[in-house]
DODOLUM-902562 format. One record per residue: x negated, y negated, z negated of N, C-alpha, C, O in turn. Coordinates in steps of 0.1 Angstrom, whole numbers, plus 5000, padded with zeros to 4 digits. Example, Ala and Ser with C-alpha at 12.3 -4.5 7.8 and 13.67 -1.06 7.14 Angstrom:
REM DODOLUM-902562
{{4868 5057 4922} {4877 5045 4922} {4868 5033 4922} {4858 5033 4915}}
{{4872 5022 4929} {4863 5011 4929} {4871 5000 4921} {4866 4989 4920}}
REM end
This chain:
REM DODOLUM-902562
{{4942 8355 9620} {4943 8360 9633} {4938 8358 9643} {4936 8347 9647}}
{{4933 8368 9652} {4919 8368 9662} {4927 8370 9674} {4937 8377 9677}}
{{4923 8365 9679} {4924 8363 9701} {4916 8370 9703} {4907 8373 9695}}
{{4917 8379 9719} {4903 8381 9726} {4910 8374 9738} {4922 8372 9738}}
{{4902 8371 9746} {4906 8365 9757} {4894 8370 9770} {4882 8373 9768}}
{{4900 8370 9784} {4890 8380 9796} {4895 8363 9801} {4906 8357 9800}}
{{4879 8358 9807} {4873 8347 9812} {4870 8350 9822} {4864 8361 9823}}
{{4871 8341 9836} {4862 8341 9848} {4860 8326 9850} {4866 8318 9843}}
{{4853 8324 9858} {4843 8310 9864} {4836 8305 9856} {4837 8293 9858}}
{{4825 8309 9845} {4815 8303 9835} {4805 8309 9840} {4804 8321 9837}}
{{4797 8303 9847} {4781 8306 9851} {4771 8303 9845} {4760 8307 9847}}
{{4774 8291 9831} {4761 8289 9828} {4760 8283 9815} {4771 8279 9809}}
{{4749 8283 9808} {4754 8278 9789} {4765 8267 9785} {4771 8265 9774}}
{{4765 8259 9801} {4772 8246 9802} {4782 8246 9799} {4788 8238 9793}}
{{4787 8261 9806} {4803 8267 9811} {4805 8269 9800} {4811 8260 9794}}
{{4801 8281 9792} {4805 8280 9778} {4807 8272 9765} {4814 8278 9757}}
{{4805 8266 9762} {4804 8250 9757} {4813 8248 9761} {4823 8249 9754}}
{{4814 8246 9777} {4829 8241 9777} {4842 8243 9771} {4849 8235 9766}}
{{4845 8261 9771} {4855 8267 9770} {4853 8267 9755} {4862 8272 9748}}
{{4838 8262 9747} {4847 8268 9735} {4853 8255 9729} {4864 8255 9722}}
{{4843 8242 9733} {4845 8231 9727} {4866 8231 9730} {4875 8229 9722}}
{{4865 8233 9742} {4885 8232 9744} {4891 8239 9735} {4899 8235 9727}}
{{4887 8255 9737} {4897 8265 9726} {4897 8258 9710} {4907 8259 9703}}
{{4882 8252 9705} {4882 8245 9693} {4887 8236 9691} {4890 8235 9679}}
{{4891 8225 9700} {4901 8216 9698} {4917 8219 9697} {4925 8211 9691}}
{{4920 8228 9702} {4938 8237 9700} {4936 8241 9678} {4927 8246 9671}}
{{4951 8232 9677} {4954 8233 9668} {4954 8246 9657} {4963 8255 9659}}
{{4947 8247 9647} {4947 8262 9642} {4938 8268 9646} {4936 8278 9639}}
{{4926 8264 9658} {4915 8277 9658} {4902 8271 9649} {4897 8260 9650}}
{{4898 8283 9637} {4891 8280 9631} {4882 8286 9637} {4874 8284 9628}}
{{4873 8298 9649} {4864 8288 9653} {4864 8302 9666} {4869 8312 9664}}
{{4856 8298 9680} {4855 8304 9687} {4844 8310 9693} {4835 8302 9693}}
{{4840 8321 9697} {4833 8328 9705} {4835 8329 9718} {4845 8334 9723}}
{{4824 8322 9726} {4823 8324 9740} {4811 8332 9743} {4801 8332 9736}}
{{4814 8340 9756} {4804 8347 9762} {4806 8345 9779} {4818 8346 9782}}
{{4800 8343 9786} {4798 8337 9797} {4796 8353 9810} {4798 8354 9822}}
{{4791 8363 9796} {4787 8378 9802} {4791 8382 9794} {4785 8377 9785}}
{{4799 8390 9789} {4811 8398 9799} {4821 8385 9803} {4829 8391 9810}}
{{4825 8375 9804} {4830 8368 9801} {4849 8367 9794} {4860 8370 9798}}
{{4840 8362 9781} {4853 8368 9771} {4854 8356 9763} {4846 8346 9766}}
{{4864 8355 9753} {4863 8348 9741} {4869 8352 9730} {4879 8359 9734}}
{{4869 8352 9717} {4875 8356 9705} {4875 8345 9697} {4865 8340 9694}}
{{4888 8342 9694} {4894 8332 9691} {4901 8337 9677} {4908 8347 9675}}
{{4895 8325 9666} {4894 8330 9652} {4903 8320 9642} {4898 8309 9638}}
{{4914 8323 9639} {4929 8309 9638} {4936 8317 9624} {4932 8327 9617}}
{{4947 8308 9624} {4958 8308 9618} {4966 8301 9627} {4964 8290 9633}}
{{4983 8311 9629} {4992 8308 9637} {4986 8303 9652} {4991 8293 9658}}
{{4976 8310 9657} {4976 8310 9675} {4985 8312 9681} {4995 8318 9676}}
{{4986 8308 9694} {4994 8306 9702} {4985 8313 9717} {4979 8305 9724}}
{{4983 8324 9719} {4976 8329 9731} {4981 8321 9745} {4975 8323 9756}}
{{4994 8310 9745} {4997 8309 9757} {4993 8292 9757} {4992 8286 9767}}
{{4991 8285 9745} {4982 8277 9743} {4969 8276 9746} {4965 8267 9753}}
{{4960 8286 9740} {4949 8287 9741} {4941 8292 9757} {4929 8292 9761}}
{{4955 8298 9764} {4950 8300 9781} {4950 8287 9780} {4940 8283 9776}}
{{4960 8279 9784} {4963 8269 9789} {4951 8252 9789} {4950 8243 9796}}
{{4946 8257 9777} {4930 8248 9771} {4920 8253 9785} {4916 8247 9794}}
{{4920 8268 9779} {4908 8269 9788} {4910 8271 9807} {4901 8274 9814}}
{{4922 8267 9811} {4930 8263 9822} {4925 8248 9827} {4920 8245 9837}}
{{4929 8240 9816} {4923 8228 9816} {4914 8229 9816} {4913 8232 9828}}
{{4904 8229 9812} {4888 8227 9810} {4883 8236 9823} {4872 8240 9820}}
{{4886 8240 9836} {4889 8245 9843} {4883 8260 9851} {4878 8262 9862}}
{{4886 8271 9839} {4884 8283 9844} {4897 8292 9837} {4904 8290 9827}}
{{4897 8303 9845} {4905 8310 9847} {4910 8323 9833} {4903 8319 9824}}
{{4914 8330 9830} {4922 8336 9816} {4926 8345 9826} {4934 8340 9835}}
{{4922 8361 9827} {4923 8373 9828} {4934 8379 9820} {4937 8376 9808}}
{{4939 8388 9827} {4947 8397 9819} {4937 8411 9812} {4942 8419 9804}}
REM end
């Protein structure tokens, strides 16, 4: 399963790393590719819940947009 997300607020490599770490900490996530430019993440794993992934990004201090 793959989930794509648009994320705002990432300004530097440290931001990318913070979001990647937050997403990879979610149960079921096998990998997360995060890019501050263009502001997106692609998460791969089993039984992923988009709401839980969004909450992880929000808790890390960033915003998921539609």
